[in-house]
N, C-alpha and C positions, 0 to 999 in steps of 0.2 A: 502495500499499500503507499501511495506517496502519500504526501501532508502538506499540508501550505496555507500561512495563517496568515492573516487580515489583523493588519495593527493597528493605531491611532489614535486622535485622541478622544472623549464622547464629541458627538455630532461630525464627524468630521466627513461619514456615511461607510460607515462600515459595514452594517446589514443591505442595504444599495446597492454596497458592490456588489459585494456575495450575491444575492439572491438576482442580481443581473447577468453576474458569471457567470453560474451552475447551469442556466436553457446550454449554454457555449458549449463548457466539458460536455453534459452529456446528450450535446445535438455531433459531437466529436467523439462518441462511441462510450469516453467513461462515464465507471456506475460511481459514482460521484455521495457522497451520506459526507452530516455537517456536523462540527460540536462548539458550542457556544456555552462561553462561561459566560455567568449571572456573579457579580461579587454582591454580590444582597441575600438575603434568603427572597424563593421565592415558590410557585405553586402551579401546576399544575392544573390540576383543579381545586373547583366552589363547594365554601364552608356548606358541609347538609349533605352534600351527594354523600355517594356508599360510598365508594371509593376515602376520602375523603373520613369518611367517620370509622375505615377502613385503619389509618396509620394517625388518626389518633386514638384510636384505642393503643395503636402499639406496635402492628405489622409494620416491622422494619423494610419486607417487597411489597409491594400490591401490585399488580397485574393485571392491568387490562386490556376486555380486547374485545373484536368484536367483527365480523365478517369487511372490513375495509378496513383498518389499522389495532396493532396493539405496541400495550405502552408497556415500559415496566417502572418502577416511582423505589430508588432502595433510597432511608431514613439514616445519614450516616453517624455512627455513634460516635466516629475519631475524627481524625484527621481530613482534609477535603483530599479527597485520592489525587496522585502526578495526570495530566494529560496520558503519559504511556499506557495507564491502569484502564483510564477513561476508551481511548483506543483499544485495547484490546478486546475492551467486550462489542463492538462493534463487529457487525457483522462483513463480513470479506469484502470489499472495494476497491475500482482501483485510485480512488485518489479519495482524504478527508481533508476535506477543508474546513479553516478550525477560525471563529471567531474571538478573542481573546485570546489569552493562558500567554501574555504577551513577553513572560521572562523567561519562557520555559526556551530550548534552544531549534526549535525545528528553525525554515525558509519561508519570509513572513516579505510580505506587499506589504507598506506605510502606505494608507491614503492621507494624502497628503493637501489644506486647504490652503493656506496663506492667509490667504480674510479672515480665518479662525482671531489671528494673531498670536497664535499660539504654535512656541518653538516644535522645530520637527524631530520627531524618536529618534532615526537613523541615527547622527553623532557617533563612534562609535561602536558600532550595532553591526557584526559582522554575519550577525540569525535577520536584515532587516535587506531580501536583498536585490530588491526594486521596489520603487517607489511609484503611487497615483494619482497626480494631481489632477489640476483644475487648474494650473497655471503652472508658466516658464519657474523650473527650479535650473538654479545655479548650484552647481560645489556638490553634489547628492555623493559621486563617487561610486554607485548603481544604476542602472535603467530608468529612465523616470516614463511615465508609460496615461496614456493620457486617458484621463478616469471617467470618460465619457466613451471613451472607448471601449468596454465592454470585451468587444471580441479580437481586438489588438492584444486587451490580458488577458486573457483564454491562450493565444496563440504563442502571445513568448511564455509564459506560462507551460504550456505542455511542454516548449523545447528546453528549458530550463529544467525542468525533472527528470524531463528524458537525458541531460545530457550531467546529470550529477543522483541519478538513481541511484548511485552506489554508497554516497552519502545521506542519507536524505530520505532511507525504507524504513517503515518501522517492522515493528515482527506481526 
């Protein structure tokens, strides 16, 4: 499995870019899963629903299933699992796109918008292998990709991942 992340400041457009890239990877024949890191507690179900009541009553894992999908919720009793541990729980795919997990050393594209007036994340970061921006960027020291052209980013990413497969393939 290849792994490629998106990183950047809050509000930079990471989720928007990820959802724009997904169809391009799929159209090129890749199977893709995603991992999204949440900084705060989150809930997938609603208070009062059966699965919520199961968790509130003490279930460590609750699986919900229908004819269209299934989901497994796992309540943590210890530290947050690593990105590698989470990816190991996914079914095998060609590519895992990761949003968040900024400190993990997987290759990442930084979504950078100078208009946000926030400093770039890439300086001193070898894991940020490219920058996707909606403006000209000088001195990035890595490819700068047009943020509003997901097709170009997908082509670049596939070429990058193929040429660096031995370095960035996960278990």
